[in-house]
FIKOLZA-1660 file (N, C-alpha, C; in steps of 0.1 Angstrom, whole numbers, plus 5000, padded with zeros to 4 digits):
% residues 175
   i   px   py   pz ch aa at
   1 5061 5195 4898  A  M  N
   1 5072 5187 4903  A  M CA
   1 5072 5174 4895  A  M  C
   2 5084 5169 4892  A  T  N
   2 5085 5156 4886  A  T CA
   2 5083 5145 4896  A  T  C
   3 5080 5133 4892  A  K  N
   3 5078 5121 4901  A  K CA
   3 5091 5120 4910  A  K  C
   4 5102 5121 4904  A  K  N
   4 5115 5120 4912  A  K CA
   4 5115 5130 4923  A  K  C
   5 5112 5143 4920  A  E  N
   5 5112 5153 4930  A  E CA
   5 5101 5150 4941  A  E  C
   6 5090 5146 4937  A  I  N
   6 5079 5142 4946  A  I CA
   6 5084 5131 4955  A  I  C
   7 5090 5121 4950  A  R  N
   7 5096 5110 4958  A  R CA
   7 5105 5115 4969  A  R  C
   8 5115 5123 4964  A  T  N
   8 5125 5128 4973  A  T CA
   8 5119 5136 4984  A  T  C
   9 5110 5145 4980  A  N  N
   9 5104 5154 4990  A  N CA
   9 5095 5146 5000  A  N  C
  10 5087 5137 4995  A  M  N
  10 5078 5129 5004  A  M CA
  10 5086 5120 5014  A  M  C
  11 5096 5114 5009  A  I  N
  11 5105 5105 5018  A  I CA
  11 5110 5114 5029  A  I  C
  12 5115 5126 5026  A  L  N
  12 5120 5135 5036  A  L CA
  12 5110 5139 5046  A  L  C
  13 5098 5143 5041  A  L  N
  13 5087 5148 5049  A  L CA
  13 5083 5137 5059  A  L  C
  14 5082 5125 5053  A  R  N
  14 5077 5113 5061  A  R CA
  14 5087 5110 5072  A  R  C
  15 5100 5111 5068  A  K  N
  15 5111 5108 5078  A  K CA
  15 5111 5118 5089  A  K  C
  16 5108 5130 5086  A  N  N
  16 5109 5141 5096  A  N CA
  16 5096 5143 5104  A  N  C
  17 5086 5134 5102  A  Q  N
  17 5074 5135 5109  A  Q CA
  17 5076 5130 5124  A  Q  C
  18 5070 5137 5133  A  Q  N
  18 5071 5134 5147  A  Q CA
  18 5065 5120 5149  A  Q  C
  19 5071 5112 5158  A  T  N
  19 5066 5098 5161  A  T CA
  19 5052 5098 5166  A  T  C
  20 5049 5108 5175  A  K  N
  20 5035 5109 5180  A  K CA
  20 5025 5112 5169  A  K  C
  21 5029 5121 5160  A  D  N
  21 5020 5125 5149  A  D CA
  21 5018 5112 5140  A  D  C
  22 5028 5105 5138  A  R  N
  22 5027 5093 5129  A  R CA
  22 5018 5083 5135  A  R  C
  23 5019 5081 5148  A  R  N
  23 5010 5071 5155  A  R CA
  23 4995 5076 5154  A  R  C
  24 4993 5088 5156  A  I  N
  24 4979 5094 5155  A  I CA
  24 4973 5092 5141  A  I  C
  25 4982 5095 5131  A  K  N
  25 4977 5094 5117  A  K CA
  25 4975 5080 5113  A  K  C
  26 4984 5071 5118  A  N  N
  26 4982 5057 5115  A  N CA
  26 4969 5052 5121  A  N  C
  27 4966 5055 5133  A  S  N
  27 4953 5051 5139  A  S CA
  27 4941 5057 5131  A  S  C
  28 4942 5069 5127  A  S  N
  28 4932 5075 5119  A  S CA
  28 4930 5067 5106  A  S  C
  29 4940 5063 5099  A  I  N
  29 4939 5055 5087  A  I CA
  29 4933 5042 5089  A  I  C
  30 4938 5035 5100  A  I  N
  30 4932 5022 5104  A  I CA
  30 4917 5023 5106  A  I  C
  31 4913 5033 5114  A  E  N
  31 4899 5034 5117  A  E CA
  31 4890 5037 5104  A  E  C
  32 4896 5046 5095  A  Q  N
  32 4889 5048 5083  A  Q CA
  32 4888 5036 5074  A  Q  C
  33 4898 5028 5074  A  I  N
  33 4898 5015 5066  A  I CA
  33 4887 5006 5072  A  I  C
  34 4887 5004 5085  A  K  N
  34 4878 4995 5091  A  K CA
  34 4863 4999 5088  A  K  C
  35 4861 5012 5087  A  K  N
  35 4847 5017 5084  A  K CA
  35 4844 5017 5069  A  K  C
  36 4854 5016 5061  A  H  N
  36 4851 5017 5046  A  H CA
  36 4843 5005 5042  A  H  C
  37 4833 5008 5034  A  E  N
  37 4824 4997 5029  A  E CA
  37 4831 4986 5021  A  E  C
  38 4841 4990 5014  A  K  N
  38 4849 4980 5006  A  K CA
  38 4857 4970 5015  A  K  C
  39 4861 4975 5026  A  F  N
  39 4868 4967 5036  A  F CA
  39 4858 4958 5043  A  F  C
  40 4847 4963 5048  A  T  N
  40 4838 4955 5056  A  T CA
  40 4832 4944 5047  A  T  C
  41 4831 4946 5034  A  N  N
  41 4825 4936 5025  A  N CA
  41 4835 4927 5019  A  N  C
  42 4848 4930 5021  A  A  N
  42 4859 4922 5014  A  A CA
  42 4861 4909 5022  A  A  C
  43 4864 4899 5014  A  K  N
  43 4869 4886 5020  A  K CA
  43 4884 4886 5019  A  K  C
  44 4890 4891 5008  A  T  N
  44 4904 4891 5006  A  T CA
  44 4909 4905 5005  A  T  C
  45 4919 4908 5013  A  V  N
  45 4925 4922 5014  A  V CA
  45 4940 4921 5013  A  V  C
  46 4946 4928 5004  A  S  N
  46 4961 4929 5003  A  S CA
  46 4965 4941 5010  A  S  C
  47 4975 4939 5019  A  I  N
  47 4982 4950 5026  A  I CA
  47 4997 4948 5023  A  I  C
  48 5005 4957 5030  A  F  N
  48 5019 4956 5028  A  F CA
  48 5026 4957 5041  A  F  C
  49 5038 4951 5042  A  Y  N
  49 5046 4952 5055  A  Y CA
  49 5053 4966 5054  A  Y  C
  50 5051 4974 5065  A  P  N
  50 5057 4987 5064  A  P CA
  50 5072 4987 5065  A  P  C
  51 5078 4996 5057  A  M  N
  51 5093 4997 5058  A  M CA
  51 5095 5012 5062  A  M  C
  52 5106 5014 5069  A  A  N
  52 5110 5027 5074  A  A CA
  52 5098 5035 5080  A  A  C
  53 5094 5046 5074  A  D  N
  53 5084 5055 5079  A  D CA
  53 5071 5053 5072  A  D  C
  54 5069 5042 5066  A  E  N
  54 5056 5039 5059  A  E CA
  54 5044 5037 5069  A  E  C
  55 5033 5039 5064  A  I  N
  55 5020 5037 5071  A  I CA
  55 5020 5022 5076  A  I  C
  56 5017 5020 5088  A  N  N
  56 5016 5006 5094  A  N CA
  56 5002 5001 5095  A  N  C
  57 4999 4991 5086  A  L  N
  57 4985 4986 5086  A  L CA
  57 4984 4973 5093  A  L  C
  58 4994 4968 5100  A  L  N
  58 4994 4955 5106  A  L CA
  58 4983 4953 5116  A  L  C
  59 4978 4964 5122  A  E  N
  59 4967 4963 5131  A  E CA
  59 4955 4956 5125  A  E  C
  60 4954 4958 5112  A  L  N
  60 4942 4952 5105  A  L CA
  60 4942 4937 5105  A  L  C
  61 4953 4931 5108  A  L  N
  61 4954 4916 5108  A  L CA
  61 4945 4910 5119  A  L  C
  62 4941 4918 5129  A  K  N
  62 4933 4914 5139  A  K CA
  62 4918 4912 5135  A  K  C
  63 4915 4917 5123  A  T  N
  63 4901 4915 5118  A  T CA
  63 4900 4902 5110  A  T  C
  64 4888 4898 5108  A  N  N
  64 4885 4885 5102  A  N CA
  64 4884 4885 5087  A  N  C
  65 4896 4886 5081  A  K  N
  65 4897 4887 5066  A  K CA
  65 4908 4877 5062  A  K  C
  66 4909 4874 5049  A  T  N
  66 4921 4867 5044  A  T CA
  66 4930 4878 5039  A  T  C
  67 4941 4879 5045  A  F  N
  67 4951 4890 5042  A  F CA
  67 4962 4884 5033  A  F  C
  68 4966 4893 5024  A  L  N
  68 4976 4889 5014  A  L CA
  68 4988 4899 5015  A  L  C
  69 5000 4894 5013  A  F  N
  69 5012 4903 5014  A  F CA
  69 5020 4901 5001  A  F  C
  70 5025 4912 4995  A  P  N
  70 5033 4911 4983  A  P CA
  70 5047 4906 4985  A  P  C
  71 5052 4901 4974  A  K  N
  71 5066 4897 4973  A  K CA
  71 5070 4899 4958  A  K  C
  72 5082 4906 4957  A  V  N
  72 5087 4909 4944  A  V CA
  72 5095 4897 4939  A  V  C
  73 5092 4893 4927  A  I  N
  73 5100 4882 4921  A  I CA
  73 5105 4887 4907  A  I  C
  74 5117 4890 4907  A  K  N
  74 5123 4896 4895  A  K CA
  74 5117 4909 4891  A  K  C
  75 5109 4910 4880  A  T  N
  75 5103 4922 4877  A  T CA
  75 5088 4922 4880  A  T  C
  76 5083 4911 4886  A  D  N
  76 5069 4910 4889  A  D CA
  76 5066 4910 4904  A  D  C
  77 5054 4911 4908  A  M  N
  77 5050 4910 4922  A  M CA
  77 5039 4900 4923  A  M  C
  78 5040 4891 4933  A  E  N
  78 5030 4881 4936  A  E CA
  78 5025 4883 4950  A  E  C
  79 5013 4878 4953  A  F  N
  79 5008 4879 4967  A  F CA
  79 5007 4865 4974  A  F  C
  80 5009 4866 4987  A  Y  N
  80 5009 4853 4995  A  Y CA
  80 4999 4855 5006  A  Y  C
  81 4993 4843 5009  A  V  N
  81 4982 4843 5020  A  V CA
  81 4989 4844 5034  A  V  C
  82 4985 4853 5042  A  Y  N
  82 4990 4855 5055  A  Y CA
  82 4985 4845 5065  A  Y  C
  83 4994 4841 5074  A  H  N
  83 4990 4833 5085  A  H CA
  83 4999 4837 5097  A  H  C
  84 4994 4833 5109  A  K  N
  84 5001 4838 5121  A  K CA
  84 5016 4834 5122  A  K  C
  85 5019 4822 5117  A  N  N
  85 5033 4817 5118  A  N CA
  85 5041 4819 5105  A  N  C
  86 5037 4829 5097  A  M  N
  86 5043 4831 5084  A  M CA
  86 5058 4834 5086  A  M  C
  87 5066 4829 5076  A  K  N
  87 5080 4831 5076  A  K CA
  87 5083 4843 5067  A  K  C
  88 5091 4853 5072  A  W  N
  88 5094 4865 5065  A  W CA
  88 5109 4865 5061  A  W  C
  89 5112 4872 5050  A  I  N
  89 5126 4875 5046  A  I CA
  89 5127 4889 5042  A  I  C
  90 5138 4895 5044  A  K  N
  90 5141 4909 5040  A  K CA
  90 5146 4909 5026  A  K  C
  91 5138 4917 5017  A  S  N
  91 5142 4918 5003  A  S CA
  91 5154 4927 5001  A  S  C
  92 5160 4927 4989  A  S  N
  92 5171 4936 4986  A  S CA
  92 5167 4950 4987  A  S  C
  93 5154 4953 4986  A  F  N
  93 5148 4966 4987  A  F CA
  93 5146 4971 5001  A  F  C
  94 5148 4961 5011  A  G  N
  94 5147 4964 5025  A  G CA
  94 5133 4962 5031  A  G  C
  95 5124 4955 5024  A  V  N
  95 5111 4953 5029  A  V CA
  95 5109 4938 5033  A  V  C
  96 5101 4936 5043  A  M  N
  96 5099 4922 5047  A  M CA
  96 5088 4916 5037  A  M  C
  97 5092 4904 5032  A  E  N
  97 5083 4897 5023  A  E CA
  97 5081 4883 5027  A  E  C
  98 5070 4877 5023  A  P  N
  98 5067 4863 5026  A  P CA
  98 5079 4854 5021  A  P  C
  99 5082 4844 5028  A  H  N
  99 5092 4834 5024  A  H CA
  99 5087 4826 5012  A  H  C
 100 5096 4821 5004  A  D  N
 100 5092 4813 4992  A  D CA
 100 5083 4801 4995  A  D  C
 101 5084 4796 5008  A  E  N
 101 5076 4784 5011  A  E CA
 101 5062 4787 5013  A  E  C
 102 5058 4799 5014  A  E  N
 102 5044 4803 5018  A  E CA
 102 5035 4801 5006  A  E  C
 103 5022 4801 5008  A  Q  N
 103 5012 4799 4998  A  Q CA
 103 5009 4811 4989  A  Q  C
 104 5012 4809 4976  A  M  N
 104 5010 4820 4967  A  M CA
 104 4995 4821 4964  A  M  C
 105 4990 4833 4963  A  Y  N
 105 4975 4835 4960  A  Y CA
 105 4973 4839 4945  A  Y  C
 106 4964 4832 4939  A  R  N
 106 4962 4834 4924  A  R CA
 106 4948 4838 4920  A  R  C
 107 4940 4841 4930  A  D  N
 107 4926 4845 4927  A  D CA
 107 4924 4860 4926  A  D  C
 108 4911 4864 4925  A  S  N
 108 4909 4878 4925  A  S CA
 108 4910 4884 4939  A  S  C
 109 4913 4897 4940  A  I  N
 109 4915 4904 4953  A  I CA
 109 4903 4914 4954  A  I  C
 110 4896 4913 4966  A  D  N
 110 4885 4922 4968  A  D CA
 110 4889 4936 4970  A  D  C
 111 4899 4938 4979  A  L  N
 111 4904 4951 4982  A  L CA
 111 4920 4951 4983  A  L  C
 112 4926 4959 4974  A  M  N
 112 4940 4961 4975  A  M CA
 112 4943 4974 4981  A  M  C
 113 4950 4974 4992  A  I  N
 113 4954 4986 4999  A  I CA
 113 4968 4989 4994  A  I  C
 114 4970 5000 4987  A  V  N
 114 4982 5003 4980  A  V CA
 114 4990 5014 4987  A  V  C
 115 5003 5012 4989  A  P  N
 115 5012 5022 4995  A  P CA
 115 5015 5033 4984  A  P  C
 116 5018 5045 4989  A  A  N
 116 5021 5056 4980  A  A CA
 116 5030 5066 4987  A  A  C
 117 5038 5072 4979  A  L  N
 117 5046 5084 4984  A  L CA
 117 5038 5096 4982  A  L  C
 118 5029 5096 4972  A  A  N
 118 5020 5108 4970  A  A CA
 118 5008 5103 4962  A  A  C
 119 4997 5110 4964  A  I  N
 119 4985 5107 4956  A  I CA
 119 4979 5121 4953  A  I  C
 120 4975 5122 4940  A  S  N
 120 4969 5135 4936  A  S CA
 120 4954 5134 4938  A  S  C
 121 4947 5145 4938  A  K  N
 121 4933 5146 4940  A  K CA
 121 4925 5138 4930  A  K  C
 122 4931 5136 4918  A  D  N
 122 4924 5128 4908  A  D CA
 122 4928 5113 4909  A  D  C
 123 4934 5109 4920  A  R  N
 123 4937 5095 4924  A  R CA
 123 4949 5089 4917  A  R  C
 124 4957 5097 4911  A  S  N
 124 4970 5092 4905  A  S CA
 124 4980 5090 4916  A  S  C
 125 4989 5081 4915  A  R  N
 125 4998 5077 4926  A  R CA
 125 5013 5078 4922  A  R  C
 126 5021 5081 4931  A  V  N
 126 5035 5080 4930  A  V CA
 126 5040 5070 4940  A  V  C
 127 5047 5059 4935  A  G  N
 127 5053 5049 4944  A  G CA
 127 5068 5051 4943  A  G  C
 128 5075 5040 4945  A  Y  N
 128 5089 5041 4945  A  Y CA
 128 5095 5040 4931  A  Y  C
 129 5087 5039 4921  A  G  N
 129 5092 5040 4907  A  G CA
 129 5095 5028 4900  A  G  C
 130 5092 5016 4905  A  K  N
 130 5095 5004 4898  A  K CA
 130 5082 4998 4891  A  K  C
 131 5070 5003 4894  A  G  N
 131 5058 4999 4887  A  G CA
 131 5052 4986 4891  A  G  C
 132 5057 4980 4902  A  F  N
 132 5051 4967 4906  A  F CA
 132 5036 4967 4908  A  F  C
 133 5031 4977 4916  A  Y  N
 133 5017 4977 4918  A  Y CA
 133 5009 4981 4905  A  Y  C
 134 5014 4990 4897  A  D  N
 134 5007 4993 4885  A  D CA
 134 5006 4981 4876  A  D  C
 135 5016 4974 4874  A  R  N
 135 5016 4962 4865  A  R CA
 135 5006 4951 4871  A  R  C
 136 5007 4949 4884  A  Y  N
 136 4998 4939 4890  A  Y CA
 136 4984 4943 4889  A  Y  C
 137 4981 4956 4892  A  I  N
 137 4967 4960 4891  A  I CA
 137 4962 4959 4876  A  I  C
 138 4970 4962 4867  A  K  N
 138 4966 4962 4852  A  K CA
 138 4964 4947 4848  A  K  C
 139 4971 4938 4853  A  N  N
 139 4971 4924 4848  A  N CA
 139 4964 4914 4856  A  N  C
 140 4957 4918 4867  A  H  N
 140 4950 4909 4876  A  H CA
 140 4936 4914 4879  A  H  C
 141 4928 4906 4885  A  D  N
 141 4914 4909 4889  A  D CA
 141 4914 4915 4903  A  D  C
 142 4915 4928 4903  A  I  N
 142 4914 4936 4916  A  I CA
 142 4901 4943 4916  A  I  C
 143 4893 4940 4926  A  K  N
 143 4879 4946 4926  A  K CA
 143 4879 4961 4930  A  K  C
 144 4889 4965 4939  A  Y  N
 144 4889 4978 4943  A  Y CA
 144 4903 4982 4949  A  Y  C
 145 4908 4993 4945  A  T  N
 145 4921 4998 4949  A  T CA
 145 4919 5010 4958  A  T  C
 146 4926 5009 4970  A  L  N
 146 4925 5020 4980  A  L CA
 146 4939 5024 4984  A  L  C
 147 4943 5037 4981  A  G  N
 147 4956 5042 4985  A  G CA
 147 4955 5047 4999  A  G  C
 148 4967 5047 5006  A  V  N
 148 4968 5052 5019  A  V CA
 148 4980 5061 5020  A  V  C
 149 4978 5073 5026  A  I  N
 149 4988 5083 5027  A  I CA
 149 4986 5091 5040  A  I  C
 150 4996 5098 5044  A  Y  N
 150 4995 5108 5054  A  Y CA
 150 4990 5121 5047  A  Y  C
 151 4984 5130 5055  A  D  N
 151 4978 5142 5049  A  D CA
 151 4987 5150 5040  A  D  C
 152 5000 5151 5044  A  F  N
 152 5010 5160 5036  A  F CA
 152 5014 5153 5023  A  F  C
 153 5009 5141 5021  A  Q  N
 153 5013 5134 5009  A  Q CA
 153 5003 5135 4997  A  Q  C
 154 4992 5143 5000  A  E  N
 154 4982 5146 4990  A  E CA
 154 4988 5158 4982  A  E  C
 155 4988 5156 4968  A  V  N
 155 4993 5167 4960  A  V CA
 155 4982 5171 4949  A  V  C
 156 4983 5182 4943  A  E  N
 156 4973 5187 4933  A  E CA
 156 4974 5178 4921  A  E  C
 157 4986 5176 4916  A  H  N
 157 4987 5170 4902  A  H CA
 157 5000 5161 4902  A  H  C
 158 4998 5150 4895  A  I  N
 158 5010 5141 4892  A  I CA
 158 5010 5138 4877  A  I  C
 159 5021 5140 4871  A  E  N
 159 5022 5136 4857  A  E CA
 159 5022 5121 4855  A  E  C
 160 5014 5116 4846  A  T  N
 160 5012 5101 4845  A  T CA
 160 5017 5096 4832  A  T  C
 161 5019 5083 4831  A  T  N
 161 5023 5076 4819  A  T CA
 161 5012 5066 4816  A  T  C
 162 5012 5060 4804  A  P  N
 162 5002 5049 4802  A  P CA
 162 5002 5038 4811  A  P  C
 163 5014 5035 4817  A  L  N
 163 5015 5024 4827  A  L CA
 163 5008 5027 4840  A  L  C
 164 5007 5039 4844  A  D  N
 164 5002 5043 4857  A  D CA
 164 4987 5040 4858  A  D  C
 165 4983 5033 4869  A  Q  N
 165 4970 5029 4872  A  Q CA
 165 4964 5038 4882  A  Q  C
 166 4953 5045 4879  A  R  N
 166 4946 5053 4888  A  R CA
 166 4939 5045 4899  A  R  C
 167 4939 5050 4912  A  L  N
 167 4933 5043 4923  A  L CA
 167 4918 5045 4922  A  L  C
 168 4910 5036 4929  A  D  N
 168 4896 5038 4930  A  D CA
 168 4893 5049 4940  A  D  C
 169 4901 5049 4951  A  A  N
 169 4899 5059 4962  A  A CA
 169 4912 5059 4970  A  A  C
 170 4913 5069 4979  A  Y  N
 170 4924 5069 4989  A  Y CA
 170 4919 5075 5002  A  Y  C
 171 4927 5071 5012  A  I  N
 171 4924 5076 5026  A  I CA
 171 4937 5083 5030  A  I  C
 172 4935 5094 5037  A  K  N
 172 4947 5101 5043  A  K CA
 172 4945 5103 5058  A  K  C
 173 4956 5100 5065  A  G  N
 173 4956 5102 5079  A  G CA
 173 4960 5116 5083  A  G  C
 174 4953 5121 5092  A  S  N
 174 4956 5135 5097  A  S CA
 174 4954 5135 5112  A  S  C
 175 4959 5146 5118  A  L  N
 175 4958 5148 5132  A  L CA
 175 4944 5152 5137  A  L  C
% end
């Protein structure tokens, strides 16, 4: 399958997932992350605000870490330091992002939790196709990348390009 076909298929599968199953799988992913050595040792952790049927990691904000959220600025992505009273705006892509007034983060990231539409067993990833995470990972000091998917989003193989950045590991939520 091409990346485009994988995207279309996974978006549909994710949308058709039962709400109860999604909740159980989300909890499974959160628990696996909390037990992951790279999470327990991390000071800075980047996560993402879930859109539509994406995995919801916001429960992690209750742990004692410095959390970072992405914001797309033209063709790049930057990360902002989370705080309880953070101001959010909805991007043209439909995702909630930190407001421009928030504090941009410019240092290394201990753990980057990366969204995906699919991940292959060799840790290649399919995102939404704009390359924001791939470019950020390539050009910044990220200590460890961890993908998160639902069990049905794991695939055997993904065709890659030189821009694609392989993840260090991934977690999948299952029933």
